[in-house]
N, C-alpha and C positions, 0 to 999 in steps of 0.2 A: 219342159223337162228340166232345165237348169234350176227353175224355181223349186220344183219338187225336191230335187236332190239337196238343195240348200235347206229346205224345211226339215227334211229327214235328218240331216246332220245336226241341226239345232236340237231336234228332239232327242237324239241320242246323247248329246252332251248334257242336256238337262237331266236326263235319266241317270247318267253317270254321277252327276253331282248329288242327286237324291240318294243314290246307292251308297256313296262314301259317307255321307252324313247320317245315314239311317242307323239306328241302334236296334232296330227290330228285326231279328232273325239273321242279320248279315254278320260275317266274321271280321273283327278288327285286326289290322296288320300291326305287329309289335316290333319296335326298333331293336336292332341287334345289341347284345350286351358288349360293353367295352372290355377289351382284353388288356388288363393292367400289367403291361410288360415294359420295362425301361427302354427308352430310345437313346441311341448314341447320336449326339449332335455335333461333336468335334473332339479332337484329340491333339495334344501337344507332346512332343518328345523334345526335352528342353535342357539346355546347358547355360541358360541365361536369358537369351531372346529366342522366342520360338521360331523365328524366321531364319536362324543360322542354317544355311543349306547343307553344310557338311559338319558333322560333330567330331569331337576329339576322341580318339582311341584311348581306352583305359581311363576315362574320366567319369566320375559320378554323374548320373543323369536322372532328371525328374521326368516321369511320364504321368500325364493327367488325362482322364476321360471326362468329358463334359456331357452330362446326362439330362434327360427330361422325362416327364410323364408322357404318355401317348396323348394325341390331340383330342381323343374322345373321352378322356377322363373327366368325371364330374367334379363339381367344386368341393365335395367332401372326400374325394378319393386321395390316397397317398401311397407312396412307395418309399421304403427306407433301405439303406445299405447296411448289410450285416457283416460281422467278422467272418473270416474265411474267404473273403474275396481275394483273388490272386492275379498276378501278372506273370505271364510266361514270355521269356526272351529266347528267340531261336538261337540255339547253340550256346546259351548262357545259363539257363536255369530258371527258377521260379522265385518270385518275391511273394512271401506268404500273405501279407496284409498291406493295405494302404497305410499312409502316414497322415494323421494319427489313426490308430486302430479303432474301428467302430466298437462301441460298448453298448450292452443291452439296456443300460439305463437311459441312453439318449442316442439311438441310432440316427445317423444323418438322414435328412429328408431330401429327396430328389426334387428339383425345381419343376414348376408347371411348364407346359409346352410353350406357352406364350412368353414366359419369363426367360427361358433358356435360349442360348447358353449363357450361364451366369459368369460374372467376372471372377469371383472367388467364393464359391459355395462349398460348404462342408459336405454336401451331397455329391460332389464330383470327386471320385476317388483319385488320390495322388500317391504315386509309388516312387520310392527312392531305389534306383537301380545301382547297386554297388559297382565300383570301377571294374573289378574282375569279370563281371557279367558282360561287359562291353569291351573286353580286351582281346585283340587278335594280333597276329604277327604281320598282318597286312590290311589294306583297306577292305571293308566289308559292308554288307547291308544286313541289318537285323530286322526281324519281324517281331511284332508285339501283339499279344492277345490277352484280353482280360476275361476271366470267368467271375461274373458278378453273382454273389449271393444276396438275396433281397427278401423282403416281406412286403405285402401290399394288402390294402383293404379298400373296397369300392366306396364306402361312406365312412363318416366319422365314427359311427357305431357298428360298422360292419365287422365281420370276422377277418382275422389275419390269415393270409395265405402265403406260404413260403415258396420261393422260386429261385431259379438259377438260369443264367443266360451267358453266352460267350460272345464277345465282340472281337472279331479278327480283321474286319474290313472297314475302310473309311465309310462314313455315314452315307447311305443311299447309293453305294457303289459295290462292285465286287473287287475293288482294289485293296490289296492287303495293307495293313498298317505297318509301315516300314520307316526306317531312317538310315541314312548313309553316314558311315564313320570313316574318317581318313586313316591312312597308314599311321603307325605310331609316331607321335611328334616327340621332339627332343626336350630334355629338361633344360631349365634356365638356371644358371649359377650366378649369385649376387654376393659380392663382398661389401659389407657395411663397415664404414669407418667413422666412429664417433669423432666429432670435432669440438675443440674447446681450448682451454688454457692448460697446456701440458705442465706448467709449474704447480698446478693444483692436483689433488687426488682424482683418479679416474672416476670414482663413484660420485664425486661432486659435479663433474661435468657430464657424466652419462649416468643418470639416476635410475633407480628401479622403475619409476614411472615411465621414463623414456624407453627403457628396455621392454616393458609390458606393452606400450603403445606400438612398438615395432613388431613384436611377436603377434599381437592381435591383428595388426594391419596385414601382415604377410599371410596369415592363415585365413582370416575372415574376408579379405578383399582380393589381394593380388593372386593368390592361388585359385580363387574362385573365378576371377575375371579372365585370366590368361588361358589361351588354348594349349595348355600343357597337361600331362597326365596328373591324376589326383595324387595328393600327398606332398608334405613338406619335410625337409631334412637338412642336415648340414652339408656343406660342400664336401664332395667325395662320398656322400651317403646315397640315399634313395629318395624317390619322390620326384614329381615334375617341377617343383620349385625348391631349390637348394640354396641355403644362405648361411654365412658365418659372419661374426662380428669381431673385428680386430681388438686385441687386448690393449692397444695403445691408441693414443689420440693423434689426430692431425692437429698440429699446434697452430691455432689461429693467432695466438699471442705473438709467436715468432713472426707471423706475417703482418702484424700490426692491424688486425681486423677485429679487435675487441674494443668496446668503448671503455670509459673510465670505471664502469661497474662490472666489467667483464662480460658484457653481452654482445651478441652478434646480430648485425643487420645485413641480411643478404641482398646484394645488388649485382647487376651485371658487371660493374667495374671490379668488385672484389672477387667475383667468380673467376676472372682472368687469372688471379693468383692461386685460386684453390684447385682449378681443374687439372693442371699439370701435376700437382702433388697427388691428387686422387689417382691419376693415371699411373703414377709410379708405384703407389700402393698395390694396385691390381697386378702390374707386371712383376713386381717383386714377389707377391704372393704366389702367382702362377709359376714363377721360376723355381721355387722351392717346394711346390705342391703340385706335381704333374698329374696326380690322380684326384685332385680336388680343385678343378679349374673354376675360376670366376669369369663369366662372360662380361659382367658389368660391375662397376663399383659405385656405391652411393654413400656420400657423406651424410651423416645424420646429426642433427642439432637437437639437443634436449630443450624442451620448452622452458626449463629453468634459466637458460642462458640465451634463448633465441627470441629476438624481437619480431613481433608480428603486428597485425592491426591493433590500434589505429596508426601505428608507425608506418611510414612509407617503406616497408621492407617486404621482400618476397618471401613466400613460404616454401619455395623450391625452385630449382633451376637445372636445366640440362643443355647440353650441346646436341643438336639434332644429328642423328646418325653417328654417334660416338659411343664411348663406353663409360662415360662419367656423368654423374648427376649429384645433387644434394637435395635434402628435404627436411622439414621440421617433423619431429616425431610427436605429433599432436594426438592425444587420446581420441579415438573415434574417427580420426581423419587421416592418420599416418598411412594406412593402406591405399587410400585414394590418392594422396599426394605422391607416394612412392610409385604406385602403378602408373600414374600420369607421366612422371619423369622418366621412368624406364621405357614407356611407350615412345617418348621422344627419341631416346637413344636408339631405338629400334626402327626409326624412320617415320613415325606417325606425327602429325597428319600430313599426307603427301600434298604437294602444291595444288593438285587438281581438285582437292576437296576441302582445303583449309579455308577458314573464314577470311574474307578480304580485310577485316578490321582487327584480326587477332591471329597472327601468323602461327602456323603449326597446330592450331586448335580447330575443333570442329565448328561447322556452321549450325549444328543442331544442339538444342538443349537436352532433348531426350534421346536415349539410346535406341528405343523401339520406334522406328519410323517406317510406315505409319503405325499409329497405336492401335493394336488389336487385342490388348490385354492378355498377352502371352509372354510376360516378363517376370522372371523369378530370381530370387536370391537362393541359390541352390544350397548354400551352407545352412541357412535358416529354414530351408524348405518352404519358403513363403512367397506369396505374390507381392511385387513391389508396386505400391499404389501410385507413387510419383517417382519415376525413374530418371536418372541423370546419365548423360554420356560421360564416360571417363575422360574424353578429350575436350570437355567444355568446362573448365574450372571456374568460369565467371558466372555460372548459373546461380540463381537465388530462389528462395521460397519453394522448396528448401534448397540449400546449397549441397554440393556433392559431398558424400561421406563414405565410410566403409561399407554401409548397408545398401545404399540406393544406386550405386554406380555400376554400369555395365559397358561392355564394348558394343559399339554399333556393328551392324552386319558387315559392312566392308572392312572395318577395323579388325574384326575377329578373323575374317578371311585373310587379311594382310598378315597378321601375326601368325596364323596357322601355317602360312607359307614360310615365314621367317624361321619357324621352329621345325622345318623339315617336312611339312605336309606335302602330299602329292597332288593336290588340286591346283591346276595352273592359276596364276594370279599376276596379271601384267603390272599392277601397281607395285607389288612386292619386288618383282625382278627389276623394275625401273628405279624405284626410290628406296628400296630396303637395303640393309647392311650385308646381305648374303645370309647363308644359313648359320644359325646360332645354336650351339649345343654345349651343355656342361659336361657331356660325356664323350666328346670328340677325342679320339686318340691323339696323343702328342707325339709327332714323329721325332725320332732321334736325329734331327738335322740341325745344324748350327744356324742361329738367327742373330741378326744385329737388332738390338732392342734399344729404342730411344723414345723419350717423351719430353714434351716441353711446349712452349708457346712461341708465336712469332707474329709480328705485324706485317712482315713481308715487304718492308719499305726501304731496307738498307742491306748492303752486302759487305763482305770482306774481299780483299784482293785475291786474285787467282793464285793458288799455291800456298796461301796462308792457312793457318789452323786457328780454331777458336770459334767464337760466335760473333755475328753482326749485331749492331745496335738494334734493339727491338726483338731480338731472338734470344730466348732463354731455354737452354737445354737442362732439364732437371737431372737426367741421368742418361748415359749411353754405355752399353756393354754387350758382350757376346754371351749367348746362352743356348743350350740345346734342349731345355725342358719347358719352353714357352710355346703355346699354340701360335702359329704364324698368322699374321694379318693378311687378308686378301688385298693385293695391290689395287690401287684406284687408277685404272688405265688412262682416264681422261684428266687426271689431276694436274694442275699447273705446278705443283710441288713434287720434286723428284729426289729420290735417294739414289745416288750415283756411287758405284764402286769401281775403283781404278786399280789396274795391275801395276807391277813394278815399273813399267815403261810409261805410265800415265794414261794408257788406253782405257776406254770405258769397257768394263766387263759386264756391268748390269746397270740398267736405268729403269727404276720402278716408280710408279706413281704412288705418292703418299697421301692418304686421306687427311685433309686439314679442314676443320669446320670453324666458320666464323659466325654461325647462327646459334643464338641462345634462345631458349624458351623459358620465360620466367613467369611465376604465378603468385599473385597476391590475393588475399581474401577479398571477395566482392565487397565493394564499398570503401576500400582503403585507398588512400592516395597512391598513385603509381610512381615509382622512381623513374619510370620512363627510359630505362636503359636496357630493356630486353631487345631481342632482335639481332640484327647484324652487329658484330663487335669489331673493334679495331684489332684485337689480339685473337688469333686463331689457335686452336689446340691440335697437336699431333701426338699420337701415342700408338706405336706400332712395333711389331716384331716381324721383320722381313727376311727372306732367305739371304744368307751370307755366302758369298763366293769365296772358296778357300784360297783362291789365288789373289784376292784383293789385298792391296797394301794401303789403301786410302779410302775413306768414306766421306761423302759430301752430301749436304742437303741444299738443293737449288730451288729457286723460284724461277720457272721458265726453263727452256731447253738449255742444258749444260753448255756454258761457254758462248752462247748466242748473245748478240747485241741486245741490251736491255734486260738480260737475265741477271739474277742476283745469287751469289754464293752466300747462303745464310749461315752455314756451319760446316766445319771440316775437322777431321781428326785422322791421324795416322793410325794404322793398325798396331804398330809397335813404335812408340815414341822412344828415341834414343835415351837410355837411362842417364840420370844425373847421379854421379857417384861421389860420395863424400863419407867421411866417417865421423862418428860422434859417440859419446857414452851417455847412457841414460841413468840418472841417479834415482834413488828411491825417495819417496816422500811420505812421511808419517800421516796417518789420519786419526782423528780422535773426536772428542765431543766437546761441546761448549760447557764450561763450568759456570756455576753461579746463576743459572737460569731457572725459571719456574716452568712447570709442565704446561703444555699447550692446553688452552681452555676449550678448544673446539673439538677435542677428541676424547671419548669416554676413557676413563682410567683403565678399564678392562682391556682395551685394545691399544693402549699406548706402546708404541707408535712405530710403524715401519718408516724409516727415514733412509734417504740416499746420501751416503757419505762417500766422497770421491778422493781417490789418490791419483796424482798426476805423475806421469813420466816426464822427465826433462825434455825440452823442446830443442831440436836442432836449428841452427841458423840457416841451413839450406836443406832441401829435401834429401832423403836417403833411399837408395835402392836396396831392397832385400831380395835375396835369392835363396834357393834351397841350401846352398853352402855358406850363405852369409846372413843368418837370421838376426833379428833384433832381440836382445835379451836385457832384462832388468829384474828388479825384485821390488816387492811392496811390503811394507810393514803394516800390520793390522793393529790398531790401537785398542785400548781396553774399553772403548765406547760400546763395542758390540757384545750384546748378550747372546745373540744368534746371528748367523749369516744365512740368508735365504737365496741370494743370487749374486753372481759376479759377472760383470760385462766389461768387454774391452772395446773401445771405440777408436778407430784410426782414420786418418784423413789422407786421401789420395791427392797429391799435388800435380802429378803428371798424367800419363796415360793410365787408364783404368785396367780392365781385364781383357786378356785375349783368351781364345779358346784353350782349354786344357789347364789353365792356371787356377790354383786353389790356395787360398790363404788360410793358415791354421794358427790357433792359439793353444799353448800348452802351459799348464801351471804345475810346478813342482810335483807333489804327490796328490794334488787335488783334482786331476782330470783335465780335460780340454775338449776342443771341438774344432770344426772347420767350417768355412763359408766358401761356397764355390761360385765361380762365374760372376763375381762382383755383386752378388745379391745382398742388399742391406735391409734396413728396416723401413724404408720409404721415408726416411727423415731428411735432414738438410743435405744440400748438394755435397756429393763426394764423401760424405761421412758414412762409414760402414760399422755395424755393431755386431758382435758375437757374444752371446750369453751362455753361461754354463748350466744354469738351472739349479733347482733344489738338490737333486741327487748328487750332482758332481761337486757341490760345495760342502757337503757334510763333513768331509775329512779335512777341511781347511782349518788352520789354527785360528782361534779367536784372538790370540794375543801373541803374534809371532811374525815371521817373515816368510813369504812365499816367492819362489822364482817364477818368472814369466818370460815366455818366448813367443815372438811373432815371426812366422816363417812362411815361405811360399814354395810350392812345388810346381813343376811344369813351366817355369818361366821366371819373370821378375816383375815386381811392382815397385813404384816409387811412393813413399809415404812421408808424411810430416809428423805432426804431434800425435801422441797416443795418450788417451785418457782412460784410466781404469776406474770402474764404478762398482762399488760394493753396496749391496742392499741388505739391510738387516734391522733387527730391533736395537735401538739405542736408548740409554737412559742416563741423564735426561735428554730429550729430543733436541734436534737442531732446528732453528727457526729461520735462518737466513735464506733468501732467494736472490738470484741475480738475473737480470735480463738486459739485452741490448736494445737500443732505440729503434733499430731497423733490421730487417733481414738482408738488406743489401746497401753497401756504400760504394760509391764510385770515386776513383782518384786517378789523376794522370801520373804516369811514371815520373818519379823525381819529386813529386809534390807530397803534401800531407793531407790527411782527412781526419776530422773529428768523429770519434765513435762514442756515442752516448751509452752510458751504463747506469743501471739503477739497482741498488741493493736495498731490499726490504727485510725488516725483522718484525713483522706485525705480531707474530705469536709470542715473542719474548723481548720486551723492550730494554733488557739489561744492556747498557752500553758496552761495546767491545771495540777495541781498535782493530780495524780490518784493512788490510792492504789489497789494492786491486793490481793485478799483474796480468799481462797478456801472454798467452802462448801463441806467438805470432808465426803464421805459416807463410807469410809473404817474404820471399828471399830478400835479404839485406834490409829488412824493415825493423822498426822498433816501435814500442807502444809504452806510453807513460800516462799516469794520472795521479792526482793527489789522493791520499787516503780519506776515507769517510770520517765524519765527525762523531760517529757513535749514536746518531739519532735513529729513530725507527725506520725512516726511509731516507736514503741518500742517493742523489743522482750526480753524476759527473760526466765530463766529456774528456776522453783520452785522445791523445794525438798519435795517429799512426803515420809514420814516415816511410816513404818508399824510395828506392834508388832509381836513377834515370835508366839503369840497365835492367830493371825489372821487366820481364816479358809480359806483354798484355795477356789478360785472361782473368778467370775467377779464382780466388784463393779463399781458404777458410781462415777465420780468426776466432780462436777460443779465448774468451775473457774469463778470468777466475776471480772469485772473492774468497779471501783467506782470513781466518780469524778464529781464535779459541781452539786451534788444533784441527779445524776442518776446512774443506775446500768445496766451493760451489762453482759451476761453470755455465756459461752461455756461449752460443756460437752464432756467428754472422758471416756473411760473404763479402769479401773485398773485391771489387771489379777494377782492375788496373787497365787503363787505356793509354795509348800512345799519343804524343803531341802531334797534331796535324801539321804537316810540312807544307808551307806555302799555300794558304787559302786564297788562291788567285783564280777567279772564274775566267776560263778561257774558251768556253763553249756557250752557244746561244740555245742549244737544245735542252730538253728536260729529261735526259737519260741518266739513270743511276747505275753505274757499273761497279760500285763498291769502293772506289778510290778517287780521291781528289788529288790529282798530280799534274805535272807539266804536260802530259799527253792529253788528258781529258779531265776537265772539272766543270760540271754544270753548277748553277746556283744552288740547286737542291742538294748536290753532293757536298758543296761547301758548308751549307747549313747543317747537314747531317754530321759532318766531320767536327764542326764546332760544338754541336750539342753533345757529341760523344766525349768531349774533353771537359766534363763538368768541373766547375771551380776555376777554370782558366779563361782569361780574357783573350778573345781572338778578333782579328780584324780581317774582314773579307774585302778584297779589292777586285777590280775588273781589269782584265788585260786590254 
């Protein structure tokens, strides 16, 4: 039985084979025709890297659909994308065509099934979604659907068939195509400060090429990379990225940071000098522009004066989690460098992800990790073949630039949190600077504003005022128009405010950063001075207690053993009252000279000619009832007058709340400067300019009265310098500079102050006297006159009195000749002689004083170092 069943089965199988293979009378089964309909293989909704989990509200977005032929398509079949293909965004509207728009002369061809999804195929429609289509008042989820118009043919010679299909779901699922957008993020405001030689013209130090590189970098790179809304504009304007450029230079020559050819080499050492100056530029700008706030300040160096590779010089530098940075404005790379430095100031890269060999920088060369070919330059609407992480400046082949850099996924999420996004981010809350916004309202509350640097290694005696050795306060004043800084609760550095009885009213942590991040071009020798620095930066505006009578900056708990008092000032320093008369000084032009050869005749030449008020031998306090009055005679040198500025120097306390200094000129107008806000220039120097309109009525050859007054209190001032800007014929060629921005002298001793007068534009000899407008009480300054050569250097002797109080004083040095005056300013730091450098303690504690009560060896050394130019003997008890 079993054998028979087996034979029967075999026979049936053979018969079946014969039937299929037979062509006689049997029906042949035909394969089904292929339905030539496009297939969706993937989709990306993209603002740089496709893996960003949450996108930016109101930011231009790319949406790309990756398509293929069906798997059944024959080798000669094809499908082409036609015009009229649209993208619909839920709640946003419709994008009418992909970019670029398909044309009938060359419709894009969809990839084969086996080749798809392609990396960057013209057959994969790419849509640009304008920012308004993805703009909502809160976080939201948007749905996307594409209606594809196409034509197909089954063979190379087959007939074309038109078709249309809509894709609303992810490939092979019923899941809608959606993307999450965060709540609206804040705008970022940046103040750019060109840096260079302020004795030269602005345009020579900040050229058209540098300006263009900055503009291209901000629009093509930073605005694209950063998670802020679309659009760029000026500070106080609109857009997610707002920036302005100061019309004045940060004077690197005054800081002795230019080489003999006037070029700048950026290092960590010289950034210690720059960062506090930059901080004051930002604070000063914000104080007078409450509706145009700058969150960050960036010094920019024109490539014409900036040294880079192969020199061992950095291309940019920042203090991590601060508000200051600088960068070279290099064409094609300025946006990458500025974006990198700004990212450092905002807290990137956190320690948990930084490279162990390159602090504050990423471990990854590429921004898209892992690489899935979903990385785009949204400004160029193009796929980035080889991308670079913004936080990896050392990458090569290719190096980072404006085009190929992107934020990595965690960096994008970090900054989205910094700019006010609502998605929780533990890195941002742990390592970030707090919420940053260019549009945050400025509360009308009084703040104590201060910026400077400190080594944190020495202090002053309890109850004293002034600065400790190693601490430099660029400026301190009160203001009610500056956004307040968030206190750093765990900081070792403390701002302490005391009442009239000496009790502590407020003890707030001050953010001080000692970490630099510097970047040189890959392959260049490293200066090796990035990283932790000896000098830390502070720049803050903290709430001021209206009952406070004294402000102190401490390292450590105030008054505790081992803590250092770094700086202290009284709210209202007792006024120094004396009287003096201010004489007028004529200003004119140099005779017998030839025109400057480096200026076209058609533009010859705006020159600055200065008239000086006489200088008191002691500071003078002015009040509303006791103003400072003088007059200035305008010589015939001027064919036009375009501006008139008054610069005055504070020698004692600066401003208290409610005080306003005003300048008035005869019939020519005037103006006021409130709350001690100056130009961001040298210490304690404040400038007020009248501008074109106010100077139109000034006499070109006559005398104008001048009054400097104060309302709401009193201020103590020293010398006053009046600067008139206008066209002069023939021009003046002299320049004057001091050898250093800081000289230190012990009270009762003398110090040499180097001065250099140059006359490179006009070699005609002129007998020129050098005289000092000395702001040091009971001091004098003398030097020999120059010999009339093109460049003349001399060293004048500044003498001080043993009764001169310790502190920083201004010294204005002037060059006179041919009826004109030029000025340069430096700072004289007066120290006291150390009393009895006798070491009487074996510990290593520094309490700020070396005295009979306590003096460690470290304190004795610090005291000796503070008395520069004086021999000291240290003995042991």
